[in-house]
C-alpha positions in Angstrom: 19.9 -30.9 123.7 18.9 -33.0 126.7 16.9 -35.3 124.3 19.9 -35.7 122.1 22.2 -36.5 125.0 19.7 -39.1 126.3 19.5 -40.6 122.8 23.3 -40.9 122.6 23.5 -42.5 126.1 20.7 -45.0 125.2 22.8 -46.4 122.3 25.9 -46.5 124.6 27.9 -43.7 123.0 30.4 -42.6 125.6 31.1 -38.9 126.4 34.7 -37.6 126.6 34.8 -34.6 128.9 37.7 -32.1 129.1 38.1 -28.6 130.5 40.4 -26.0 131.8 40.4 -23.3 134.5 42.4 -20.1 134.8 43.5 -17.9 137.7 41.0 -15.3 136.7 38.1 -17.8 137.5 37.4 -18.5 133.9 36.7 -22.1 132.9 35.6 -23.9 129.8 34.3 -27.5 129.3 34.1 -29.7 126.2 31.8 -32.7 125.9 32.5 -34.9 122.9 30.4 -37.9 121.7 32.3 -39.5 118.9 30.5 -41.9 116.5 30.0 -42.6 112.8 32.1 -40.1 110.8 32.1 -37.3 113.4 29.9 -36.9 116.4 28.2 -34.4 118.7 30.3 -31.7 120.5 29.2 -29.3 123.2 31.3 -26.3 124.2 30.5 -24.3 127.4 32.1 -22.1 129.9 31.8 -18.8 131.8 33.7 -16.7 129.3 32.3 -13.9 127.1 34.8 -14.1 124.2 36.8 -17.1 123.0 39.8 -16.8 120.6 39.2 -19.0 117.6 36.5 -21.6 116.9 34.4 -23.0 118.3 32.5 -20.7 120.6 29.7 -21.7 122.9 27.2 -24.2 121.6 26.4 -27.7 120.4 27.6 -28.9 117.0 26.9 -32.0 114.9 30.1 -33.0 113.0 30.0 -35.2 109.9 27.3 -36.0 107.3 26.6 -39.6 108.6 26.3 -38.4 112.1 24.0 -35.6 111.0 21.8 -38.0 109.0 21.7 -40.5 111.9 20.7 -37.9 114.3 17.9 -36.5 112.1 16.6 -40.1 111.6 16.6 -40.8 115.4 14.7 -37.5 116.0 12.2 -38.3 113.2 13.1 -35.3 111.1 12.9 -35.4 107.3 16.2 -36.0 105.7 17.6 -33.4 103.3 17.9 -34.5 99.7 21.2 -36.1 98.6 23.2 -34.4 95.8 24.7 -36.5 93.0 
């Protein structure tokens, strides 16, 4: 994930950060890099259960974003359907 973040920074894709805290010392943070038809999103926090999607993790959103990222990482592209 660090490699992907450095790659996004190297092509000047800005990160939008948002988060929230609660009185019970629970917090969550979202990092969103928007580009192409989607982007790269990271969801983190110190909670065990989250109501509704998404949960903890990093997600690539959009077909063009996915293919761009695979190309930058040197990973073979999946075949295209007609």
